C-alpha positions as CSV (number, residue, x, y, z in Angstrom):
1,M,0.0,0.0,0.0
2,C,1.5,3.4,-1.0
3,T,-0.2,6.7,-0.3
4,S,0.8,10.2,-1.2
5,L,0.7,12.9,1.4
6,I,-0.7,16.4,0.5
7,G,2.2,18.7,-0.4
8,M,4.7,16.0,-1.0
9,T,4.9,16.7,-4.8
10,G,4.2,13.2,-5.8
11,R,6.5,11.4,-3.3
12,C,5.2,8.2,-1.9
13,W,5.8,6.5,1.5
14,R,5.0,2.9,2.2
15,V,3.0,2.1,5.3
16,P,1.6,-1.2,6.6
17,A,-1.6,-2.1,4.8
18,T,-3.2,-4.0,7.7
19,T,-3.1,-4.1,11.4
20,A,-1.6,-7.6,11.3
21,S,1.4,-6.3,9.4
22,L,2.2,-4.0,12.3
23,T,3.7,-6.9,14.2
24,R,4.9,-9.0,11.2
25,Q,7.6,-6.6,10.2
26,K,11.2,-7.6,11.2
27,C,12.8,-5.7,14.0
28,H,16.3,-6.9,13.1
29,F,17.8,-7.0,9.6
30,A,20.7,-9.1,8.4
31,T,23.2,-6.5,9.7
32,G,21.7,-6.6,13.2
33,R,20.2,-3.1,12.6
34,R,16.9,-2.2,14.3
35,M,14.6,0.0,12.2
36,L,11.3,1.6,13.4
37,Q,9.1,3.4,10.9
38,V,7.7,6.6,12.4
39,V,5.4,9.4,11.5
40,D,6.4,12.5,13.5
41,C,3.6,14.9,14.2
42,H,2.6,17.8,16.5
43,A,-0.8,18.7,17.9
44,A,-1.1,22.4,18.9
45,G,2.7,22.6,19.2
46,E,3.4,19.4,21.3
47,P,5.3,16.7,19.4
48,A,4.4,13.0,19.1
49,R,6.3,10.3,17.3
50,V,3.9,7.7,15.9
51,V,5.5,4.3,15.4
52,V,3.8,2.3,12.7
53,G,6.3,-0.4,11.7
54,G,9.2,-2.5,12.9
55,L,7.6,-3.3,16.3
56,P,8.0,-6.5,18.3
57,H,5.0,-8.6,19.2
58,V,3.4,-7.1,22.3
59,P,1.1,-9.7,24.1
60,G,-1.9,-8.8,26.2
61,A,-5.6,-9.4,26.4
62,T,-6.3,-5.7,26.6
63,M,-4.5,-2.5,25.6
64,M,-3.8,-1.9,29.3
65,D,-2.2,-5.4,29.5
66,K,-0.1,-4.5,26.4
67,R,0.9,-1.2,28.0
68,N,2.0,-3.0,31.1
69,Y,3.9,-5.6,29.1
70,F,5.6,-3.0,27.0
71,M,6.6,-1.0,30.1
72,D,8.2,-4.0,31.7
73,S,9.8,-5.6,28.6
74,F,10.4,-3.0,26.0
75,D,11.2,0.2,27.9
76,N,14.4,0.3,26.0
77,L,12.4,1.3,22.9
78,R,10.8,4.2,24.8
79,K,14.3,5.4,25.7
80,L,15.6,4.9,22.1
81,L,12.7,6.9,20.7
82,I,12.5,9.9,23.0
83,T,15.9,10.4,24.8
84,E,19.0,11.8,23.1
85,P,20.4,11.6,20.5
86,R,17.1,10.8,18.7
87,G,14.7,12.7,21.0
88,Y,14.6,15.5,23.5
89,P,12.8,16.2,26.8
90,C,9.4,17.2,25.3
91,Q,9.3,14.3,22.8
92,N,6.4,11.7,23.1
93,A,6.0,8.5,21.3
94,N,3.1,6.2,20.4
95,I,3.2,2.5,19.6
96,V,0.5,1.6,17.1
97,L,-0.7,-2.0,17.6
98,P,-3.5,-4.3,16.5
99,P,-6.6,-3.7,18.7
100,T,-7.9,-6.2,21.3
101,I,-11.6,-5.1,20.8
102,A,-13.7,-5.9,17.8
103,D,-14.9,-2.3,16.9
104,A,-11.5,-0.6,17.1
105,A,-9.4,0.2,14.0
106,Y,-6.1,0.3,15.9
107,G,-4.8,0.3,19.5
108,F,-2.0,2.6,20.8
109,I,0.3,2.9,23.8
110,V,1.6,6.3,24.8
111,L,5.3,6.6,25.9
112,E,6.6,9.7,27.8
113,Q,9.8,10.7,29.6
114,N,10.6,9.3,33.1
115,K,9.0,5.9,32.3
116,I,5.5,7.4,32.2
117,Y,3.0,5.4,30.2
118,P,-0.3,7.4,30.3
119,A,-3.6,5.6,30.3
120,M,-4.7,8.2,27.7
121,S,-3.4,11.3,26.1
122,G,-5.4,13.8,24.0
123,H,-2.7,15.4,21.9
124,N,-1.1,12.0,21.3
125,A,-4.4,10.5,20.2
126,M,-4.9,13.4,17.8
127,C,-1.4,12.8,16.3
128,V,-2.1,9.0,16.0
129,A,-5.4,9.6,14.3
130,T,-3.9,12.1,11.9
131,A,-1.0,9.9,11.1
132,L,-3.3,6.9,10.4
133,L,-5.6,9.0,8.2
134,E,-3.0,10.9,6.2
135,T,-0.9,7.9,5.4
136,G,-3.9,5.9,4.3
137,M,-3.7,3.3,7.1
138,I,-7.3,4.3,7.7
139,S,-9.3,5.2,4.6
140,M,-10.2,8.9,4.7
141,Q,-13.8,9.9,3.9
142,E,-14.8,13.5,3.5
143,P,-16.2,15.5,5.1
144,F,-16.0,13.2,8.2
145,T,-14.3,10.0,9.0
146,K,-15.3,8.1,12.1
147,F,-13.5,5.3,13.8
148,V,-12.5,3.9,17.2
149,L,-9.0,3.8,18.7
150,E,-8.2,1.6,21.7
151,A,-6.2,3.4,24.4
152,P,-5.1,1.7,27.6
153,V,-7.9,3.5,29.4
154,G,-10.4,2.0,27.0
155,P,-11.9,2.8,23.5
156,V,-12.1,6.4,22.4
157,A,-14.3,7.4,19.5
158,I,-12.7,9.6,16.8
159,T,-14.6,12.0,14.5
160,A,-12.1,13.5,12.0
161,K,-13.1,16.4,9.9
162,C,-11.4,15.9,6.6
163,E,-10.8,18.2,3.6
164,G,-8.5,17.8,0.6
165,G,-6.7,14.8,2.1
166,K,-6.0,16.6,5.4
167,A,-7.5,15.9,8.8
168,T,-8.5,19.5,9.8
169,Q,-9.9,18.6,13.2
170,I,-9.8,15.5,15.4
171,E,-12.5,15.2,18.0
172,I,-12.0,12.6,20.7
173,M,-14.8,11.2,22.9
174,N,-12.8,10.4,25.9
175,Q,-13.4,7.9,28.7
176,P,-15.0,9.4,31.8
177,A,-13.3,12.1,33.8
178,F,-13.9,12.5,37.5
179,V,-12.9,14.1,40.8
180,P,-12.6,11.5,43.6
181,P,-14.4,12.2,46.9
182,G,-12.6,14.7,49.0
183,C,-10.2,15.8,46.2
184,L,-11.3,19.4,45.8
185,D,-9.2,22.0,47.7
186,V,-6.8,19.5,49.1
187,K,-4.2,21.4,51.2
188,I,-0.7,20.3,50.3
189,N,2.4,21.4,52.2
190,V,5.2,22.0,49.6
191,P,8.8,22.4,50.9
192,E,10.0,26.0,50.6
193,V,6.6,27.1,49.1
194,G,4.1,26.4,51.9
195,N,0.5,25.3,51.8
196,V,-1.0,25.1,48.3
197,N,-4.7,24.3,47.5
198,V,-4.9,21.5,44.9
199,D,-7.8,19.8,43.1
200,I,-7.1,16.2,42.0
201,A,-8.9,14.8,39.0
202,F,-8.6,12.0,36.4
203,G,-9.0,12.9,32.8
204,G,-6.9,10.0,31.3
205,M,-4.0,10.8,33.6
206,W,-4.1,11.9,37.3
207,Y,-3.9,15.7,37.5
208,A,-3.0,18.0,40.3
209,V,-4.9,21.2,39.3
210,V,-3.6,24.4,40.7
211,N,-4.6,28.1,40.4
212,A,-1.4,29.7,39.1
213,A,-2.0,33.0,40.8
214,S,-2.2,31.2,44.2
215,V,1.5,30.6,43.9
216,G,2.4,33.9,42.3
217,L,2.7,32.6,38.7
218,E,1.7,34.2,35.4
219,L,1.4,31.6,32.6
220,T,3.7,33.1,30.0
221,P,6.5,31.5,28.0
222,A,9.0,33.7,29.7
223,N,8.1,32.1,33.1
224,G,8.7,28.6,31.9
225,K,11.5,27.7,34.3
226,E,9.6,28.8,37.3
227,I,6.4,27.1,36.1
228,C,8.4,23.9,35.8
229,R,10.1,24.3,39.2
230,L,6.9,25.0,41.2
231,G,4.8,22.6,39.2
232,E,7.1,19.6,39.7
233,M,7.4,20.4,43.4
234,I,3.7,20.7,43.9
235,K,2.9,17.5,42.0
236,V,5.4,15.4,43.8
237,A,4.3,16.7,47.2
238,T,0.7,16.0,46.2
239,R,1.6,12.4,45.3
240,E,3.4,11.9,48.6
241,Q,0.7,13.5,50.8
242,N,-2.5,12.6,48.9
243,P,-1.9,9.6,46.6
244,V,-4.8,8.3,44.4
245,N,-5.4,5.3,42.2
246,H,-8.0,4.6,39.6
247,P,-10.8,2.5,41.1
248,E,-11.1,0.1,38.1
249,F,-7.4,-0.5,37.2
250,D,-4.0,0.0,38.7
251,Y,-3.0,3.6,37.7
252,P,-1.6,5.7,40.6
253,G,-1.1,9.4,40.7
254,P,-1.0,12.3,40.5
255,D,1.4,11.8,37.6
256,I,1.1,15.3,36.1
257,L,0.1,18.8,37.0
258,V,-1.9,21.6,35.4
259,F,-1.7,25.3,36.3
260,R,-4.8,27.3,35.6
261,G,-5.0,31.0,34.7
262,P,-7.0,33.6,32.7
263,A,-7.0,33.4,29.0
264,D,-5.6,36.0,26.6
265,P,-8.6,38.5,26.4
266,E,-8.2,38.7,22.6
267,G,-7.7,35.0,22.0
268,G,-11.3,33.8,22.2
269,A,-10.5,31.1,24.9
270,H,-12.3,30.6,28.2
271,A,-9.1,29.9,30.2
272,R,-5.4,29.3,29.9
273,N,-3.5,26.3,31.3
274,T,0.1,25.1,31.5
275,V,0.8,21.4,32.1
276,V,4.0,20.4,33.8
277,M,5.4,16.9,33.0
278,S,8.3,15.0,34.6
279,N,11.6,14.6,32.8
280,G,13.5,13.1,35.7
281,V,13.0,12.1,39.4
282,L,12.7,14.9,41.9
283,D,14.9,14.5,45.0
284,W,14.0,16.9,47.8
285,Q,17.7,16.9,48.9
286,R,18.9,18.1,45.4
287,P,17.2,21.4,44.3
288,S,18.7,21.0,40.8
289,T,16.1,18.2,40.3
290,W,13.2,20.5,41.1
291,T,12.2,20.9,37.5
292,G,10.2,19.4,34.7
293,M,9.0,20.3,31.2
294,I,6.0,22.1,29.8
295,D,3.3,20.6,27.5
296,R,3.3,23.0,24.6
297,S,-0.4,22.1,23.8
298,P,-3.5,22.9,25.8
299,C,-3.3,19.2,26.9
300,G,-6.3,17.0,26.0
301,T,-6.6,14.9,29.1
302,G,-5.7,17.9,31.2
303,T,-8.6,19.8,29.7
304,C,-10.8,16.8,30.5
305,A,-9.6,16.9,34.1
306,V,-10.1,20.6,34.4
307,M,-13.6,20.4,33.0
308,A,-14.4,17.7,35.6
309,T,-13.3,20.0,38.4
310,L,-15.3,22.9,37.0
311,H,-18.4,20.6,36.7
312,A,-17.9,19.4,40.3
313,R,-17.9,23.0,41.4
314,G,-21.0,23.8,39.4
315,E,-19.0,26.1,37.0
316,L,-19.4,24.1,33.8
317,A,-22.6,22.6,32.5
318,I,-23.2,19.6,30.4
319,G,-23.2,20.6,26.7
320,E,-21.3,23.9,27.4
321,E,-18.3,24.5,25.2
322,F,-15.0,25.1,26.9
323,I,-12.1,26.5,24.9
324,H,-8.7,26.0,26.6
325,E,-5.5,27.7,25.4
326,S,-1.9,26.7,26.0
327,V,1.0,28.7,27.2
328,I,1.8,29.4,23.5
329,G,-1.7,30.4,22.6
330,T,-2.8,27.2,20.8
331,K,-6.3,25.9,21.5
332,F,-8.4,22.7,22.2
333,I,-12.1,22.7,22.4
334,G,-13.7,20.7,25.2
335,K,-17.2,19.7,26.0
336,L,-19.0,17.6,28.6
337,H,-21.6,15.3,27.0
338,Q,-23.3,13.4,29.8
339,P,-23.0,12.5,33.5
340,T,-22.0,8.9,34.4
341,V,-20.3,7.1,37.2
342,V,-16.9,5.3,37.6
343,A,-17.1,2.7,40.4
344,D,-19.9,4.8,42.1
345,I,-17.9,8.0,41.8
346,P,-19.8,10.8,39.9
347,A,-18.1,11.4,36.5
348,V,-18.6,13.1,33.2
349,V,-18.1,12.0,29.6
350,P,-15.8,14.7,27.9
351,S,-14.7,15.3,24.4
352,I,-11.7,17.3,23.2
353,A,-11.1,18.6,19.7
354,G,-8.0,20.0,18.0
355,Q,-5.7,19.6,15.0
356,A,-2.4,17.8,14.4
357,W,0.1,18.1,11.6
358,I,2.7,15.6,10.2
359,T,6.2,17.1,10.5
360,Q,8.3,14.2,9.1
361,L,8.3,10.6,7.9
362,A,11.3,8.7,9.0
363,S,13.0,5.4,10.0
364,V,14.5,5.5,13.5
365,I,17.6,3.3,13.2
366,L,19.8,1.6,15.8
367,E,23.0,0.2,14.5
368,P,24.5,-2.7,16.5
369,T,27.7,-0.7,17.2
370,D,25.8,2.4,18.4
371,P,27.2,3.3,21.9
372,F,23.8,4.6,23.0
373,P,21.3,1.7,22.4
374,E,18.9,3.2,25.0
375,G,19.8,6.9,24.5
376,Y,21.0,9.1,27.3
377,T,20.2,12.3,29.2
378,L,22.3,15.1,30.5
379,G,21.7,17.4,33.4
380,D,21.8,20.6,31.3
381,I,18.2,20.1,29.9
382,W,17.1,17.0,31.8
383,S,16.3,16.6,35.5
384,Q,18.8,14.1,36.9
């Protein structure tokens, strides 16, 4: 199967024709070289590397099982794809696999820094959907193409608006988001900061949600280092003092943090957020490790978690549109569709919509003599 991408001036890139071929391709060639076929994308500014070929077999009865197996057995591939010299701190990767449920087109596992394997990621799902559509791995129908992707958290329905061979918007109907009992206005004592009020919510990852102004922050690109420092400190302190776990599967947290603030008054959004992710392990005895990295996008699962907290406070109604902007001004559109429950906890079914773009088509190669088979990190731009 060969498909031409818009703007490629007739060039053609081969992609697997079926889901079965995703795991039939050889990982090792005669020379001992490992080669992974990738489609690099970004959604609203945040990168995602979508791996569509050269993968090993990943066993598991569910996508969560496959995630757990990959995390335990193939974490070397995560390191290869997203640490130096092939990646950088803000790189994400997605492993595209055959689904385990009948109505899904594909499954995917999300890989992030610091051995984080999210149960779901909005911007990554947008990039996966876009890569599958624009390479022809899923047949594109205009004006809308609908299909299901299987994430570790469960199936997510995709509605892709398509025009001229381009996916111009990806809407994701996410799994339920919720605030556990007693997780609004949790008082957390953060070393060298003091008491901070934190909401804890699940939107596909576990979020500590913090009003940026409450810790003296303005959410601007120029404040990135301080946003990372305070965000990582608050998140780790929250995990230590108020740990949570998903009631239906083993997924502890909080594993990520979102700062909330006012939107640009001329940008048309309802609020601004900045999400802080880990790129190392915080050690309270080593202030140099009190840092992280910023999600450049408005964060899809973070938007779902924020909408869940707003709904729990009576500040966002079912069916009300919620436009969230990132620290660089890019936007996702969120909406709550219906109430539900997760293990008797009140929850909401959210959607997020945004757009992704393919940035390059490549083969990631590991030669047998490469001195960095699992990549490396340095303390200049990584937390160590």
